[in-house]
Backbone bond lengths (Angstrom), bond angles and torsions (degrees), N, CA, C in turn:
res aa  C-N    CA-C-N  psi(-1)  N-CA   C-N-CA  omega(-1)  CA-C   N-CA-C  phi
1 X - - - 1.453 - - 1.522 109.22 -
2 X 1.344 117.40 121.53 1.467 119.55 -177.36 1.524 111.78 -70.63
3 X 1.302 115.25 144.24 1.454 121.77 177.17 1.527 109.25 -106.43
4 X 1.320 115.74 178.31 1.458 119.87 178.81 1.523 111.47 -62.64
5 X 1.327 117.40 -32.50 1.458 120.39 -178.24 1.522 112.42 -71.61
6 X 1.335 117.75 -20.69 1.455 121.12 -179.61 1.523 113.08 -80.90
7 X 1.318 117.56 -11.07 1.459 120.83 -178.28 1.520 110.70 -69.22
8 X 1.308 115.02 148.07 1.455 121.46 174.41 1.522 108.69 -103.71
9 X 1.288 115.68 153.91 1.461 121.29 -179.65 1.528 109.64 -61.92
10 X 1.322 116.59 129.77 1.463 122.71 -179.28 1.525 110.88 -58.21
11 X 1.302 117.48 -38.68 1.453 121.82 -175.05 1.525 112.03 -76.44
12 X 1.321 118.11 -31.75 1.460 120.81 174.14 1.520 110.22 -72.66
13 X 1.324 116.47 -39.95 1.458 121.44 -177.86 1.528 111.45 -65.36
14 X 1.330 117.33 -40.08 1.466 121.94 -177.65 1.521 113.45 -98.50
15 X 1.320 117.49 6.27 1.469 123.98 176.16 1.532 111.77 55.39
16 X 1.329 116.28 49.63 1.461 122.30 176.80 1.525 107.60 -87.99
17 X 1.327 115.72 123.26 1.467 120.36 -176.20 1.529 112.36 -89.31
18 X 1.350 116.85 -33.41 1.460 120.50 -173.38 1.523 109.04 -138.85
19 X 1.324 116.95 134.25 1.456 122.15 178.20 1.519 107.20 -99.98
20 X 1.327 115.54 110.39 1.455 121.32 -175.24 1.524 110.34 -92.89
21 X 1.296 117.64 135.64 1.467 120.94 -179.34 1.525 111.78 -70.31
22 X 1.331 118.33 -17.03 1.466 121.68 179.44 1.527 112.55 -83.88
23 X 1.320 117.86 -10.68 1.463 121.87 179.16 1.535 108.45 -86.05
24 X 1.316 115.74 80.37 1.466 122.24 -173.04 1.530 110.89 -67.05
25 X 1.321 117.37 -35.49 1.469 120.76 -179.57 1.540 110.76 -61.25
26 X 1.310 117.23 -41.52 1.461 120.82 178.20 1.530 111.02 -69.20
27 X 1.315 117.02 -41.47 1.459 120.60 -177.77 1.525 112.02 -68.11
28 X 1.332 117.78 -34.31 1.468 120.93 178.31 1.520 111.38 -63.33
29 X 1.317 116.77 -25.02 1.461 121.53 178.31 1.537 111.11 -64.00
30 X 1.315 116.80 -26.43 1.458 122.42 -177.14 1.525 112.44 -107.42
31 X 1.345 115.83 27.19 1.456 121.72 177.33 1.520 109.42 -130.54
32 X 1.333 115.78 152.26 1.460 120.46 177.04 1.519 109.44 -80.50
33 X 1.331 115.61 178.59 1.467 118.94 178.73 1.523 112.09 -67.78
34 X 1.324 116.97 -17.65 1.463 121.89 177.24 1.524 112.06 -99.60
35 X 1.332 116.47 16.09 1.466 124.79 176.19 1.525 113.69 64.82
36 X 1.319 117.09 30.99 1.459 120.57 171.77 1.530 108.25 -93.15
37 X 1.314 116.55 152.48 1.463 121.06 179.20 1.532 108.58 -76.67
38 X 1.330 115.37 128.91 1.461 121.17 -178.65 1.526 108.96 -74.37
39 X 1.344 118.71 134.62 1.460 120.26 178.04 1.527 112.09 -66.88
40 X 1.317 115.62 158.33 1.458 119.52 -173.83 1.517 113.42 -67.81
41 X 1.331 118.62 -24.58 1.459 118.61 178.78 1.526 111.93 -76.04
42 X 1.332 118.87 -15.11 1.467 121.79 171.52 1.524 110.96 -90.13
43 X 1.333 116.03 -44.60 1.463 119.43 -175.15 1.519 112.65 -77.77
44 X 1.327 117.17 -26.59 1.457 120.38 178.56 1.516 114.17 86.26
45 X 1.320 117.96 8.61 1.455 119.88 179.21 1.519 110.57 -79.82
46 X 1.326 115.72 157.79 1.464 119.88 175.84 1.533 108.48 -79.27
47 X 1.304 116.46 168.71 1.462 121.30 -175.90 1.525 112.14 -61.33
48 X 1.310 116.57 -41.95 1.469 121.12 -179.47 1.525 111.15 -59.12
49 X 1.321 116.61 -48.65 1.456 119.87 -177.82 1.527 112.31 -75.94
50 X 1.325 117.98 -28.73 1.461 120.04 176.77 1.527 110.59 -63.95
51 X 1.328 116.77 -39.84 1.463 120.29 177.38 1.523 111.32 -65.97
52 X 1.343 116.71 -38.76 1.461 120.41 178.63 1.529 111.25 -67.73
53 X 1.340 116.64 -38.77 1.467 121.34 178.12 1.524 109.55 -64.12
54 X 1.325 117.14 -45.97 1.459 121.03 -179.31 1.527 110.80 -61.41
55 X 1.317 116.75 -42.16 1.467 120.38 179.75 1.526 110.59 -66.37
56 X 1.333 117.50 -40.66 1.461 121.14 179.43 1.526 110.92 -66.24
57 X 1.332 117.88 -39.84 1.460 121.27 178.45 1.526 110.52 -64.85
58 X 1.313 116.55 -43.37 1.457 120.29 179.88 1.526 111.46 -64.80
59 X 1.330 116.98 -38.49 1.459 121.03 177.06 1.526 110.58 -66.02
60 X 1.341 116.76 -42.79 1.463 120.87 179.44 1.526 111.01 -64.48
61 X 1.314 117.42 -33.37 1.468 120.64 176.49 1.526 110.88 -65.92
62 X 1.315 116.48 -44.17 1.466 120.81 -178.08 1.526 110.47 -66.11
63 X 1.326 117.22 -40.29 1.456 121.89 179.92 1.525 111.08 -70.12
64 X 1.322 116.86 -27.97 1.455 120.11 177.62 1.516 113.97 108.22
65 X 1.324 117.74 10.97 1.458 120.80 179.93 1.534 111.96 -81.76
66 X 1.329 116.35 -28.41 1.458 122.24 178.64 1.537 109.08 -126.19
67 X 1.314 118.01 144.33 1.458 119.29 177.67 1.536 111.34 -79.20
68 X 1.318 115.63 157.59 1.454 119.97 176.18 1.521 110.92 -75.06
69 X 1.326 116.87 -45.14 1.466 121.36 179.22 1.520 109.12 -139.46
70 X 1.325 114.84 169.17 1.458 119.07 179.30 1.507 109.41 -91.57
């Protein structure tokens, strides 16, 4: 049975080079139902990509593409 530590980074697995704040469908994958950012030990992303995801989500919130709360 795989554990959280066995997960591979989504962005390394799918060869994603750049995380765009306008790609709302991708960013929603890393948010809870209450629009909180999922921690890296749940999502399985590496530290580098987790920081990029968090920055993209925060930018999308400011621009108005994603809500701050539900």
